[in-house]
TIVEX-391280 format. One record per residue: chain; x negated, z negated, y of N, C-alpha, C in turn; residue in three letters. Coordinates in nm, 4 decimals, padded with zeros to 6 digits. Atoms other than C-alpha are relative to their C-alpha. Example, Ala and Ser with C-alpha at 12.3 -4.5 7.8 and 13.67 -1.06 7.14 Angstrom:
<sites>
+------+----------+----------+----------+----------+----------+----------+----------+----------+----------+------+
| unit |    neast |      nup |   nnorth |   caeast |     caup |  canorth |    ceast |      cup |   cnorth | code |
+------+----------+----------+----------+----------+----------+----------+----------+----------+----------+------+
|    A | -00.0890 |  00.0000 | -00.1190 | -01.2300 | -00.7800 | -00.4500 | -00.0900 |  00.0000 |  00.1200 |  ala |
|    A |  00.0820 |  00.0060 | -00.1190 | -01.3670 | -00.7140 | -00.1060 |  00.0770 | -00.0730 |  00.1090 |  ser |
+------+----------+----------+----------+----------+----------+----------+----------+----------+----------+------+
</sites>
This chain:
<sites>
+------+----------+----------+----------+----------+----------+----------+----------+----------+----------+------+
| unit |    neast |      nup |   nnorth |   caeast |     caup |  canorth |    ceast |      cup |   cnorth | code |
+------+----------+----------+----------+----------+----------+----------+----------+----------+----------+------+
|    A |  00.1006 | -00.1247 | -00.0281 |  04.3884 |  00.1367 | -00.7030 | -00.0868 | -00.0020 |  00.0947 |  met |
|    A |  00.0869 | -00.0216 | -00.0865 |  04.0977 |  00.2463 | -00.5628 | -00.0072 |  00.1248 |  00.0893 |  ser |
|    A | -00.0183 | -00.1515 | -00.0728 |  04.0350 |  00.5180 | -00.3008 | -00.0491 |  00.0746 | -00.0688 |  asp |
|    A |  00.0095 | -00.1093 |  00.1040 |  03.9386 |  00.8132 | -00.3699 | -00.1733 |  00.0099 |  00.0581 |  thr |
|    A |  00.1612 |  00.0323 |  00.0278 |  03.5416 |  00.8221 | -00.4108 | -00.0715 | -00.1277 | -00.0234 |  ala |
|    A |  00.0469 |  00.1112 |  00.0803 |  03.5167 |  00.5095 | -00.5294 |  00.0079 | -00.0539 | -00.1354 |  arg |
|    A |  00.0338 |  00.0237 |  00.1512 |  03.4158 |  00.3179 | -00.8357 |  00.1563 | -00.0859 | -00.0078 |  glu |
|    A | -00.1352 |  00.1024 | -00.0041 |  03.7720 |  00.2359 | -01.0053 | -00.0132 | -00.1448 | -00.0454 |  ser |
|    A | -00.0314 |  00.1432 |  00.0108 |  03.8773 | -00.1494 | -01.0312 | -00.0663 | -00.0036 | -00.1573 |  phe |
|    A |  00.0057 | -00.0030 |  00.1504 |  03.8817 | -00.0978 | -01.4216 | -00.1591 |  00.0180 | -00.0625 |  thr |
|    A |  00.1264 | -00.0218 |  00.0687 |  03.5578 |  00.0348 | -01.4623 | -00.0985 | -00.1095 |  00.0553 |  asp |
|    A |  00.0393 |  00.1320 | -00.0493 |  03.3930 | -00.2658 | -01.2167 |  00.0210 | -00.0659 | -00.0767 |  lys |
|    A | -00.0492 |  00.1078 |  00.0669 |  03.5979 | -00.4841 | -01.4316 | -00.1188 | -00.0009 | -00.1503 |  ala |
|    A |  00.0885 | -00.0020 |  00.1322 |  03.4364 | -00.3702 | -01.7719 | -00.1448 | -00.0143 |  00.0300 |  gly |
|    A |  00.1620 |  00.0194 |  00.0335 |  03.0939 | -00.3444 | -01.6430 | -00.0240 | -00.1739 |  00.0122 |  ala |
|    A |  00.0272 |  00.1615 | -00.0050 |  03.1116 | -00.7369 | -01.5250 |  00.0465 | -00.0624 | -00.0838 |  ala |
|    A | -00.0199 |  00.0890 |  00.1260 |  03.2779 | -00.8473 | -01.8209 | -00.0912 |  00.0152 | -00.1075 |  leu |
|    A |  00.1068 | -00.0363 |  00.0860 |  03.0161 | -00.6900 | -02.0754 | -00.1044 | -00.0535 |  00.0140 |  lys |
|    A |  00.1169 |  00.0703 | -00.0170 |  02.7282 | -00.9037 | -02.1552 | -00.1054 |  00.0823 |  00.0625 |  pro |
|    A |  00.1333 | -00.0722 |  00.0063 |  02.4083 | -00.7641 | -02.0199 | -00.0765 |  00.0335 | -00.1533 |  asp |
|    A |  00.0145 |  00.0059 |  00.1139 |  02.2932 | -00.8534 | -02.3476 |  00.0208 |  00.0910 | -00.1448 |  ser |
|    A | -00.0971 | -00.0874 |  00.1130 |  02.5243 | -00.6212 | -02.5330 | -00.0178 |  00.1601 |  00.0767 |  gln |
|    A | -00.0002 | -00.1256 | -00.0625 |  02.4283 | -00.2996 | -02.2713 | -00.1217 |  00.0786 | -00.0436 |  lys |
|    A |  00.1441 | -00.0563 |  00.0330 |  02.1796 | -00.0413 | -02.3545 | -00.0479 |  00.0116 |  00.1417 |  ser |
|    A |  00.0698 | -00.0272 | -00.1099 |  01.9331 |  00.0494 | -02.1004 |  00.0545 |  00.1354 |  00.0662 |  thr |
|    A | -00.0807 | -00.1122 | -00.0309 |  02.1545 |  00.3938 | -02.0145 |  00.1351 | -00.0698 |  00.0518 |  thr |
|    A | -00.1282 |  00.0519 | -00.0738 |  02.4791 |  00.1572 | -01.9534 | -00.0722 | -00.0661 |  00.1280 |  glu |
|    A |  00.0462 |  00.0992 | -00.0803 |  02.2503 | -00.0776 | -01.7357 | -00.0455 |  00.0896 |  00.1241 |  his |
|    A |  00.0511 | -00.1050 | -00.1027 |  02.1193 |  00.2345 | -01.5354 |  00.1041 |  00.0642 |  00.0533 |  leu |
|    A | -00.0460 | -00.0200 | -00.0441 |  02.4277 |  00.3547 | -01.4931 |  00.1365 | -00.0881 |  00.0885 |  gly |
|    A | -00.0714 |  00.1402 | -00.1248 |  02.5799 |  00.0229 | -01.3528 | -00.0355 | -00.0143 |  00.1269 |  asp |
|    A |  00.1190 | -00.0070 | -00.1763 |  02.3049 |  00.0326 | -01.0803 |  00.0448 |  00.1432 |  00.0651 |  his |
|    A | -00.0328 | -00.1354 | -00.0435 |  02.3975 |  00.3983 | -01.0171 |  00.1113 | -00.0076 |  00.0620 |  val |
|    A | -00.1037 | -00.0155 | -00.0436 |  02.7487 |  00.3484 | -00.9686 |  00.0437 | -00.1597 |  00.0896 |  lys |
|    A | -00.0117 |  00.0828 | -00.0917 |  02.7312 |  00.0218 | -00.7988 | -00.0182 |  00.0268 |  00.1267 |  gly |
|    A |  00.0802 | -00.0480 | -00.1235 |  02.4623 |  00.1755 | -00.5310 |  00.1139 |  00.0790 |  00.0419 |  thr |
|    A | -00.0837 | -00.1083 | -00.0692 |  02.7206 |  00.4713 | -00.4598 |  00.1061 | -00.0437 |  00.0691 |  gly |
|    A | -00.1383 |  00.0396 | -00.0330 |  03.0313 |  00.2510 | -00.4387 | -00.0282 | -00.0639 |  00.1227 |  asp |
|    A |  00.0709 |  00.0952 | -00.1619 |  02.8243 |  00.0195 | -00.1770 |  00.0236 |  00.0989 |  00.0959 |  ser |
|    A |  00.0157 | -00.1326 | -00.0922 |  02.7459 |  00.3465 | -00.0166 |  00.1094 |  00.0763 |  00.0532 |  ile |
|    A | -00.1909 | -00.0333 | -00.0447 |  03.0941 |  00.4655 |  00.0072 |  00.0767 | -00.0962 |  00.0760 |  ala |
|    A | -00.0847 |  00.1126 | -00.1040 |  03.2300 |  00.1195 |  00.1378 | -00.0408 |  00.0170 |  00.1004 |  ser |
|    A |  00.0699 |  00.0237 | -00.1330 |  02.9789 |  00.1047 |  00.3999 |  00.0478 |  00.1467 |  00.0875 |  thr |
|    A |  00.0011 | -00.1322 | -00.0766 |  03.0407 |  00.4528 |  00.4986 |  00.1395 |  00.0377 |  00.0742 |  leu |
|    A | -00.1594 |  00.0390 | -00.0130 |  03.4328 |  00.3940 |  00.4857 |  00.0236 | -00.0858 |  00.0893 |  gln |
|    A | -00.0533 |  00.1237 | -00.0844 |  03.5734 |  00.2375 |  00.8221 |  00.1172 | -00.0846 | -00.0707 |  pro |
|    A | -00.0453 |  00.0598 |  00.0143 |  03.7353 | -00.0117 |  00.7397 |  00.1682 | -00.0358 | -00.0143 |  gln |
|    A | -00.1494 | -00.0713 | -00.0325 |  04.0793 |  00.1027 |  00.9029 |  00.0453 |  00.0919 | -00.0736 |  ser |
|    A |  00.0033 | -00.1228 |  00.0848 |  04.0511 |  00.3670 |  00.6570 |  00.0396 | -00.0007 | -00.1267 |  glu |
|    A | -00.0340 |  00.0364 |  00.1382 |  04.0813 |  00.1763 |  00.3609 |  00.1444 | -00.0399 | -00.0467 |  lys |
|    A | -00.1349 |  00.0465 |  00.0449 |  04.3887 |  00.0970 |  00.1557 |  00.0261 | -00.1429 |  00.0133 |  ser |
|    A |  00.0052 |  00.1542 |  00.0145 |  04.4900 | -00.2547 |  00.1315 | -00.0312 | -00.0357 | -00.1257 |  thr |
|    A |  00.0443 |  00.0542 |  00.1273 |  04.4366 | -00.2753 | -00.2276 | -00.1931 |  00.0278 |  00.0025 |  ser |
|    A |  00.1600 |  00.0215 |  00.0248 |  04.0448 | -00.1309 | -00.1781 | -00.0597 | -00.0852 |  00.0845 |  gln |
|    A |  00.0396 |  00.1266 | -00.0733 |  04.0376 | -00.4134 |  00.1255 | -00.0324 | -00.1143 | -00.1023 |  lys |
|    A |  00.0008 |  00.1027 |  00.0941 |  04.0885 | -00.6549 | -00.1581 | -00.0878 |  00.0264 | -00.1040 |  ala |
|    A |  00.1065 |  00.0147 |  00.1367 |  03.8793 | -00.5104 | -00.4114 | -00.1659 | -00.0008 |  00.0514 |  gly |
|    A |  00.1331 |  00.0333 | -00.0597 |  03.6057 | -00.4869 | -00.1699 | -00.0417 | -00.1294 |  00.0128 |  asp |
|    A | -00.0205 |  00.1286 |  00.0008 |  03.6658 | -00.8559 | -00.0851 | -00.0536 | -00.0640 | -00.1093 |  thr |
|    A |  00.0506 |  00.0625 |  00.1458 |  03.6440 | -00.9595 | -00.4316 | -00.1121 |  00.0395 | -00.0585 |  phe |
|    A |  00.1176 | -00.0846 |  00.0412 |  03.3631 | -00.7743 | -00.5316 | -00.1531 | -00.0039 |  00.0856 |  ser |
|    A |  00.1270 |  00.0074 | -00.1067 |  03.1237 | -00.8524 | -00.2051 | -00.0496 |  00.1187 |  00.0874 |  gly |
|    A |  00.0608 | -00.1787 | -00.0355 |  03.1244 | -00.4964 | -00.1109 |  00.0717 |  00.0094 |  00.1424 |  asn |
|    A | -00.0813 | -00.0494 | -00.1058 |  03.3077 | -00.5488 |  00.1924 | -00.0721 |  00.0575 |  00.1248 |  ser |
|    A |  00.0307 | -00.0662 | -00.1231 |  03.2703 | -00.3530 |  00.5277 |  00.0702 | -00.0263 |  00.1109 |  asn |
|    A | -00.1088 |  00.0420 | -00.1089 |  03.4296 | -00.5355 |  00.8287 | -00.0300 |  00.0641 |  00.1360 |  asn |
|    A |  00.0228 | -00.0735 | -00.1086 |  03.3227 | -00.3086 |  01.0801 |  00.0928 |  00.1131 |  00.0072 |  asn |
|    A | -00.0746 | -00.0685 | -00.0131 |  03.5676 | -00.0782 |  01.2158 | -00.0346 |  00.1186 |  00.0222 |  asp |
|    A |  00.0519 | -00.1300 | -00.0198 |  03.3634 |  00.2174 |  01.3034 | -00.0830 |  00.0114 | -00.1519 |  glu |
|    A |  00.0953 | -00.0252 |  00.1383 |  03.1633 |  00.3728 |  00.9409 | -00.1555 |  00.0414 |  00.1001 |  ser |
|    A |  00.1347 | -00.0210 | -00.0600 |  02.7853 |  00.3967 |  00.9844 | -00.0445 |  00.1187 |  00.0335 |  leu |
|    A |  00.0192 | -00.1597 | -00.0658 |  02.8038 |  00.7704 |  01.0243 |  00.0146 |  00.0118 |  00.1603 |  leu |
|    A | -00.0833 | -00.0131 | -00.1144 |  02.9970 |  00.7116 |  01.3473 | -00.1066 | -00.0865 |  00.0907 |  thr |
|    A |  00.1047 |  00.1100 | -00.0436 |  02.7403 |  00.4230 |  01.4542 | -00.1102 |  00.0661 |  00.0358 |  lys |
|    A |  00.1409 | -00.0972 | -00.0333 |  02.4341 |  00.6657 |  01.4000 |  00.0263 |  00.1250 |  00.0971 |  ala |
|    A | -00.0067 | -00.1229 | -00.0535 |  02.6120 |  00.9797 |  01.5687 |  00.0102 | -00.0987 |  00.1509 |  lys |
|    A | -00.0048 |  00.0398 | -00.1440 |  02.6601 |  00.7153 |  01.8738 | -00.1204 | -00.0381 |  00.0412 |  asp |
|    A |  00.1247 |  00.0665 | -00.0667 |  02.3188 |  00.5677 |  01.8770 | -00.0904 |  00.1404 |  00.0234 |  ala |
|    A |  00.0757 | -00.1197 | -00.0501 |  02.1814 |  00.9611 |  01.9103 |  00.0792 |  00.0615 |  00.0944 |  val |
|    A | -00.0857 | -00.0775 | -00.1125 |  02.4359 |  01.0528 |  02.1600 |  00.1286 |  00.1330 | -00.0369 |  gly |
|    A | -00.0663 | -00.0669 |  00.0880 |  02.6266 |  01.2666 |  01.9454 |  00.1537 | -00.0408 | -00.0620 |  leu |
|    A | -00.1112 |  00.0579 |  00.0648 |  02.9086 |  01.0344 |  01.8813 |  00.1083 |  00.0380 |  00.1260 |  gly |
|    A | -00.1152 |  00.0320 | -00.1138 |  03.2419 |  01.0496 |  02.1213 | -00.0041 | -00.0679 |  00.1049 |  glu |
|    A |  00.0467 |  00.0648 | -00.1748 |  03.2273 |  00.9662 |  02.5173 |  00.1266 | -00.1146 | -00.0397 |  lys |
|    A | -00.0880 |  00.1001 | -00.0572 |  03.3863 |  00.6509 |  02.5722 |  00.0433 | -00.0772 |  00.1199 |  lys |
+------+----------+----------+----------+----------+----------+----------+----------+----------+----------+------+
</sites>
């Protein structure tokens, strides 16, 4: 089962298994938007907060974020708004 705010594994599999030649322009666009959104969500969610199944799904789909800190945390740290270490 995928984590909250992430594309479900069944939706990913369905999009991947259907040949591009059988997809409408709307389906192509939807796949692109969902994939981009899921990739962003993967990057923003720290690896330590992902469920085991989400980690496995991200690894399988090539959407893996191996960083322990989220991109948002890194940005805050870069501008001095993060936690003091």
